[in-house]
Structures are given as structure tokens and as C-alpha cells.
N, C-alpha and C positions, 0 to 999 in steps of 0.2 A: 179350271178349264185348261185343256191341253191343245196342242196343235191339231190333234185328231178331231177336235170338236169344231174347228173352223169350217166355214162354208166358202166356196170360191168367191174371191173378191174381198173377203174379210181381212182386215189388218189388225195386228196385235204386236205386243212387245213381250219378249221372253223374260220371265221373272225367276225361273228356277227349274228344278227337276224333281219329278215324282219319286225317282229311285236312282240307283246307280246307272247313270247314262253311259253308253259306250263312248270311248274316247273319240271315235270317228265323228260323232255328232258335234263334239266340241271343236274338232279340227275343221269342220265345215263352216264354223262361224256362228253357231247357235249359242251364243253366250248371253248371260243376263244383261238386259238393257238393249238388246238387238231388236230392231224393227223387222217384222216379217209380214208377208202377204201371201195368202193361199191363192195360187193362180188357178189350179184345177186338180181334180182327182182323176186317176186312171179309170177306165170304164168299169172295172170291178171294185173301185174304191182304194186300190193299193197299187202303186205308191202315190204319194202326194207330190205335186210340183209347187215349190215355194219360191218367192222372190226374197232374197236375203242379201243385203250389202251390195246391191246393184247387179247380182247375177241370179240365175235360176238353178235350183238344185232339186233333186228327187230324194224323198225320204220315205222309208218304209213306214207303214201305219203303226207297227209295233214300236218303232223308235219315236214316232210322233206322239204317241201316248205318254211318253216319259218326259216330254218338254212342256212345262207349265207356262202359260201365257196370260196376259191381261188384254182383253180386246180394246182397241182404240175407239174413242168416241166419235 
């Protein structure tokens, strides 16, 4: 499962990456073990608004598809 598969309100933990992820994604704090929550999607589905480490960030759908997560129970 990737960040792109989450629905608004879903919480998950980053577990790894599906491919070579842009360095920008790592610099934003999406490192393995990081808790994330999908806040909302833009009206056309791209970008996604995530809550990560106490702040909100927007991530393109193409980049979100590269970040693997495990949903929180």
C-alpha cells in the first residue's frame, strides 16, 4: 500500500519506498517509521495534503505512489 491509496482521515506509518524516491520527499520528513495522516485530496485528486511530524505538507500523487505505508489499526 502507498500514500496514494489512503483515504482522508486514514493514518499510516511509512515503511519504505517502491522505487527511487526523489530526495525532496526525504527532505520533507517522509522517512521509514514516520507516522502520517491523509488530511484531504485536492478536488481533482492531486495533490494530497498530509499531516507529518506536526505540520501539513502537500505531495504530488506521483510522488505519493512511491512511498509505501502500513495502515494504523
